[in-house]
C-alpha positions as CSV (number, residue, x, y, z in Angstrom):
1,M,41.6,237.2,268.9
2,I,39.2,238.3,266.3
3,V,40.3,239.3,262.8
4,A,38.4,240.4,259.7
5,L,39.2,239.5,256.2
6,H,38.0,240.8,252.8
7,S,37.7,238.7,249.6
8,V,36.1,239.2,246.2
9,L,34.1,236.7,244.2
10,R,34.7,236.2,240.6
11,P,32.1,238.0,238.4
12,G,28.9,235.9,238.2
13,A,30.0,233.5,240.9
14,V,27.7,234.5,243.8
15,D,25.1,231.7,243.4
16,D,27.7,229.0,242.9
17,Y,29.7,230.2,245.9
18,R,26.7,230.3,248.1
19,V,25.8,226.7,247.1
20,E,29.4,225.5,247.6
21,H,29.9,227.3,250.9
22,A,26.6,226.2,252.5
23,A,28.7,224.0,254.7
24,I,32.4,223.2,255.0
25,P,33.6,219.6,255.1
26,A,33.8,217.8,258.5
27,D,37.6,217.3,258.1
28,L,38.1,221.0,257.5
29,D,36.0,221.8,260.6
30,A,38.2,219.4,262.6
31,A,41.4,221.0,261.2
32,F,40.1,224.5,262.3
33,A,39.5,223.2,265.8
34,R,43.0,221.6,265.9
35,V,44.7,224.9,264.9
36,G,42.6,227.1,267.3
37,I,39.9,228.6,265.0
38,H,36.8,228.8,267.1
39,G,34.5,230.6,264.7
40,W,34.4,231.9,261.2
41,T,31.5,234.0,259.8
42,I,31.2,235.4,256.3
43,W,29.0,238.3,255.1
44,R,28.4,239.2,251.5
45,S,27.7,242.5,249.8
46,G,27.5,242.0,246.0
47,E,30.7,240.2,245.1
48,R,32.5,241.3,248.2
49,L,32.9,238.9,251.2
50,F,33.8,240.0,254.7
51,H,35.0,237.3,257.1
52,V,35.2,237.5,260.9
53,V,37.5,234.9,262.4
54,D,37.7,234.1,266.1
55,C,40.9,232.2,266.8
56,D,43.7,231.8,269.3
57,D,46.5,233.1,266.9
58,F,45.5,233.9,263.3
59,D,49.0,233.8,261.8
60,A,49.8,230.5,263.5
61,A,46.5,229.0,262.5
62,I,46.9,229.9,258.8
63,A,50.5,228.7,258.8
64,A,49.3,225.3,260.3
65,L,46.6,225.0,257.6
66,D,48.9,225.7,254.7
67,D,49.8,222.0,254.1
68,D,46.7,220.5,255.8
69,P,45.1,218.1,253.3
70,A,41.6,219.2,254.3
71,N,42.4,222.9,253.8
72,V,44.3,222.2,250.5
73,A,41.3,220.3,249.1
74,W,38.8,223.0,250.3
75,Q,40.9,225.8,248.8
76,A,41.0,224.0,245.5
77,S,37.2,223.6,245.5
78,I,36.1,227.0,246.9
79,G,38.9,228.8,245.1
80,R,37.0,228.4,241.8
81,W,34.6,231.1,242.9
82,V,37.0,233.5,244.8
83,E,38.9,236.0,242.7
84,V,41.2,237.6,245.3
85,F,41.7,238.4,249.0
86,R,42.4,242.0,249.8
87,D,44.5,243.4,252.7
88,A,43.8,246.5,254.8
89,D,45.0,248.8,252.0
90,G,42.8,247.1,249.4
91,Q,45.8,245.4,247.7
92,D,46.0,241.7,246.9
93,G,46.9,239.8,250.0
94,F,45.6,237.4,252.7
95,A,46.0,239.7,255.7
96,P,43.6,240.9,258.3
97,L,41.8,244.2,257.8
98,A,42.7,247.1,260.1
99,Q,40.3,247.5,263.0
100,V,39.2,251.1,263.3
101,W,36.9,251.1,266.3
102,S,35.4,248.8,268.8
103,L,32.4,249.6,271.1
104,A,33.6,247.0,273.6
105,A,37.1,248.5,273.7
106,Q,35.6,252.0,274.1
107,R,33.3,250.8,276.9
108,A,36.3,249.1,278.6
109,G,38.5,252.1,278.2
110,T,41.0,250.3,276.2
111,A,42.4,251.6,272.9
112,V,42.2,249.8,269.7
113,T,45.7,249.1,268.3
114,P,45.8,250.4,264.7
115,G,46.1,247.5,262.3
116,R,45.0,244.3,264.0
117,G,42.9,245.7,266.8
């Protein structure tokens, strides 16, 4: 499954975030592989970040990472630069964005399910 996330950097944190996030620690990469996260890409527009996560099961992966030492350490480090995550309605929350449309789904003749896609 592929999900998108939206987060917002703290004012003035763009440069520090880019330096900090140039690479993730090897133990976090290994934890991602263990919980079924195959890819994670981040785009930035101003202080807004848009994440695309390719994983087996997003909810299960995030639950498995909650207490993982590599993830806890990474969140403590990178969290200095991230102000908030936003849900599909723009409210505070770590939830996937609602998928609106997919070219691949249209071409395949399959509907996009509102919400998670």
